[in-house]
N, C-alpha and C positions, 0 to 999 in steps of 0.2 A: 155593588157597585163595580167599576172597571177597576178600580185603584185598591190596594189593598195598605189602608191605615192601619189597621193591626200586625202587621209583619213586623217584629222586633228588629232593631238594627243596631249591633253592638259598635258603641264607640267610643269605650275605653281604649287607652293606647293610641287615641289619634290626634294628641294635644288638645283635646277640647276642653273650654274654659269649662262649658258644664258639668261634665263628665268627671276628667282628670283631675280637678281641685281637689276630691275626698279621696278617702281608700275606698277599694272595690265593696259592695254592699249598702253603700250610701245609694238613696235614689234622689235623685237632683231636679226639684221640681221648682228652681228658680228663674233663672235667666231667662231673657227672652228669646230663645230659639227652639225649633222644632226637632223632636225624634224622627222624624219622617224621611227620607228619600226625597228629594226635589223632584219635581216632576218630569216625565222620562225627556220629553225634549227638551230639555236643558242639560241634562247629561250628556245626551247626544250631541247636542251642539259642542259641549265644550270637550268630549271626546275626539271631534273632527277639530277643533283648533289647538289641541295637545299632541295630533299627528302631524300636524306642522312643522313641529320642535323649533321654531323660532317665538320667542316670547319679550319683544324689545317694547319699548316706549310705545304707549297706546293713543292716537287721538280717534275720538269715535266717528265712524263713517255716519253719511244719511240714512244710514237704515237703522240706525242706534234712534236717532231723532224720530223717523217715523213709527218705529213699532213704539215708541211711547207717547206719541200723539194719537195714534190709530186707538192703541187702547185707553186712553181716559176720555177719548171720545164714545168710542164703543161703548164703553163700561159706564162713564157716570156724565156723560152728555158735557163732556169741556174740553173745548178746543184750545189745545196748547199750541202756538207756533215753536219751531224747532229754535228759532233765535232768542227767544225767552228763557233758554237753558243752560244752567251752569252746570258741570257735573263736579263731583269732589267724591270723597272716600266712604261718607255716613252722615248719615242725618245729624250726628252730634256734630261732629265736624262742620255742619252745615250751619247749625243753630248758632254753634260758637264764631264761625266767620259772621254771620249777621248781627249778632249782639256787637262784635268787633266794629263793624260797618258803621254802625246806627247809634252806638250810646259811647260816651264818652265815660273813663274811669270814674267813679262816684257817680254816676248817674244810676237810675232804678228801671228795673224790668219787672213787668207785671206775669205772675203765675195763677195760676187757678188749684189750690191744694185741696186733697190730696194731689201730686202729680209727680210724674217721670222725675227719679231722684237727679238726672244727669242735667235735669234743666237748672238745679241749686248749682252744680259744679262747674258749667258751661258761664254761668253768671258770672259766678265769684271769680272764675279765671280770667275774667277781662275787666275785672277790678269795680264789677259793679255790684249794684245792691240788689237785692230780691224784696219785692212786695207781693203779698198776698192776698186775692177775694177770696177766700175760702169757699169752695162748692157748699150748699147746703144740704144735708144728709137727713133726707127726708121720707117717712113711711121705707126703708131700707132701701133706696136708691137716694138720686144725687140730683139737683137741678142749680142753675146758676141763681147766683144773688146780683141780679142787674142793678140794684141800689148802690149796695157795697160797690161793686165794680165800677160804676162811676164815680162815685167819690174816691176811688182809689186812681183812677186814671187822667180824675182833674187835677191833680198833682204835678206840676210844671218839670219836675224833677223825674217824671215817667217818661221815658221816651220809646217803650216798645212791650208791647204785648205776646207772651208767647201762649197760643191757644193750641192745644192737643185736642185731636179730633182724627180718630176717636180719642177717646180719654183713657190713658193709662194713669192709675189702674183703677179708676171707677166703673168702666165699662159703659161711658154713654157714648153712645154715637150723635151727637147735637143734630135735632134739628132744624130744618131750614129756618124755620121762625127763629129759632134760638141763636143762630148764625148770624140774622139778618140782625136782631137786634143789640147785639155784641158791636156790629160791623157801623151799626148807625152811629154807638157811643162812639167807637174810634175815632168815625169820621170828625163826629163834633169836635172831639178834644183832641184831632191831628197827632194820634198815636197808630205809629206803624203795626199792621198783625203779620209774627212771624208763623205761619200755621205749620207743627209738626202733623201730616198725614201718613205716616210710615205703616198703622197700621190698616189703611183704609179700606185695604180688600179683603178685611177679614171682620166680616159683619154676619148676624145669625140671620137667619131664614127670617124675608118680612122687613128687616130693618134697611133702611138705604143710606149708604153716605152720600153728603155733599161735599163738594169743594167748597172750602169756603170763595175761594177768589170767583169763582164760576157765576156768583150769585147776580153782581153788577158789577159795570166797569170801573165805576168807583173802588169797590172791594178790591178788585182785580189790580189797580193802580197805586193802592196804598197796603199792597200785603207782598208777602213772598211766603214759597209755599215749598216746605222740604217733602220730598218722597224718594221711595225707592222701594224696588222688587225683593230687599231684603227678607222682610218677616213674611208676607204672604207664600213664598217659594224657597223659605231656607236658606238665603245667599248671604249670611251677615260676612262671613269669611273672605267672599269675595269684593268686600269693600267697594260698592259702586251705587249711588246715591245722586238726587238732583235737584236742584233749585230750581224754583221756575217765579221769575219776576218780569214780567210785562214791562215795567216803566225802564226805559234805558240808564236812566241816571241810577236808579236804586241800583242794576244790575251790576253798573261800572264798580259802584262802591262795593257791592258783594266780590265781586270777579277780583277786587284791587285787594280784600282782604281774605281770599282762597289765598293769592299767591304770596302774602305777607307769613299765612300760619303753613303755606308751603305744602296745602291739600289741595291741589288743583289738577289733579292727575290721577288715571284709574288704570286698570290693566287690563289685558285682552280680554282674562276668562271674565270678569266683570262683565265688560261689554257685550260678548258672547252671549253670557247667561240673561241678562235683561232682554237682549232682542229673542231669545227663543220663548222666554216666559210670556210676553208681552204680545209676541205672535201666534204662540201655540198652548200655551197654558191655561187658558180659560175652562175647559172642563175639568181639569185636575183641582184647579182651584174651586171650585164649584161644589167637586162632591168633599174636599177638603173641608170647607164650611158645612157641609153637611154634618160631618163625622167630629169636626170640635163643636158644633151646637148637642151632639149626641151626648160627646162626654159632658159638656156643661149638664144636661139634665142628670148624667147619670149622679154626678158631684150632688145635686140637689136633691136626689133620692135617697141617695148613701146618709147625708147629712140630717134630711127628714127623718129616714128610720132609725138612726144610729147617735147621731149628735145634733139632736133638735134646739140645744142652745146655742148652736151657732148658727149665725144670719149670714144666708149666700146673697150678694148684691147682684141682682139682673145684669145680664151681661149680653149688651147689645153688640158690641164689637171688642176686637182683641179676642187670644186664646189665653188672658191673664184673668182666673178667679178673683175677687176680691170678699175674703170672707170676715164676717163682724164676730171677732171671739172674746168681745168684753165681757160675757157672761162668766168666763174662765177664772177672772181675777188675777191676771197676770200681764204684764206687758207684753208688748209687740216681741222683744229683743229675748227677753225670757221665755216665750212661745216658741220662736223660733230655735231658741239654743237646747230647748228641751227634746224639740221636734228632732233634731239633729243628735245631740247625744244619746236619747232615749229609744229614738224610732228610727234613727238612721234614714231621714227626710231633712232634704234641704229646702225651705220656702225663703222668700223673703219677707222681714219683720218691715209693716205697716208704718212704723215712727221714718223709716226709709224716705217717705214720699210724704214729709211734713208732719206737723202736730199733728195735723187733723187725720193722719195716720193711725195714730196711736190705737192699739187695741185691734189692728186688724193684721191680719196677713196677706200674703200675694202667692197666688198657685199657679204653676203655669201648666195648662190642660195639653198642653201640644205632643200627645204620647199614646202609644198605643192604648187601649182602653184596659189593658190587663196589668200594665205598668199602674196607671191612674188606680186601679183597683187595689193595686198590693201596697202603693201610698196610702190611700184612705185608711186600711186597714191598721197599717201602722201607727197613723196619725190617731186611729179612734182607741187605740190602746195606750198612749201616750195621755191623751184626754180625759179617758178614762180615769186614770189613776191620780191626775189632776184634781177631778170632781170627786 
């Protein structure tokens, strides 16, 4: 490989949420940022911008939109017009603004659980109610329950569906056929789709991500898509994301909500990082995805040899492994607590992602393989004692 993802990076003492939450000695395998340096082209662009020395209010230039549009056309065959794009500080603020724009307090928002925990808080913070159409855990992986989904969206109080693609934490990258079926159901019942596609660049070899809005003009005009380079290029701290809304009326409503929430600006470093990532980061990203897939294979092989009671969910997208630990006879919270206190490994309890996550843990694989191996050995010690 041209890029060295085995290189350890000391992140302690950098005000890292991931590393500085716990005392030294704890391995953080939880929150979704990576322990790799970003693409060199991004670092070079940030250094150049820093040398300018003035960091005032930022209005992205035409090159920002050209980079974004060019990337999605080249990589995903989706043509995004610059006029469709609204920028904001992150995908969670984007989703919150979308909920505010289209749902009144007391109305319902549909999700497919287990699902990213911030969906629940964004819905609650806007005074709305979460409705779940649980994914079906079938043969160790997940599929959509279209019958249940249609029953839920038929409720007149449901106004919005939050689609997670690739799905966090289930690891699915939804197929074109699955997305079309969901889209047709939502059109039939006049349900707006808000697609969280922040993990769209992080897919396993042979797995293709399909932007929901790219599948038809009808889907495009009855959906909004939230995207960011933050996960793929490890830029979460630069707080830059985009909302793609082709319909001008939907876009105007979201723009107003962004201003009400006061998340309608980004900084100069985020803008420069996005341009560099999308214009020059393709080769680095391709190698990253290979390395992440190898880390997942390492996890699967380790569990097969040492922890056969655990069932690792196939990982089509994201770098977040979803592990079924029900055979250990403990709740997710109990497992996470044992791992932290006795193994000095922090993971996410599956119950964070809804009732359907009970008995699972989520494990961040985006780290050098030596760190992953150390974490797994510590987990084995804890789990062997439980058994």
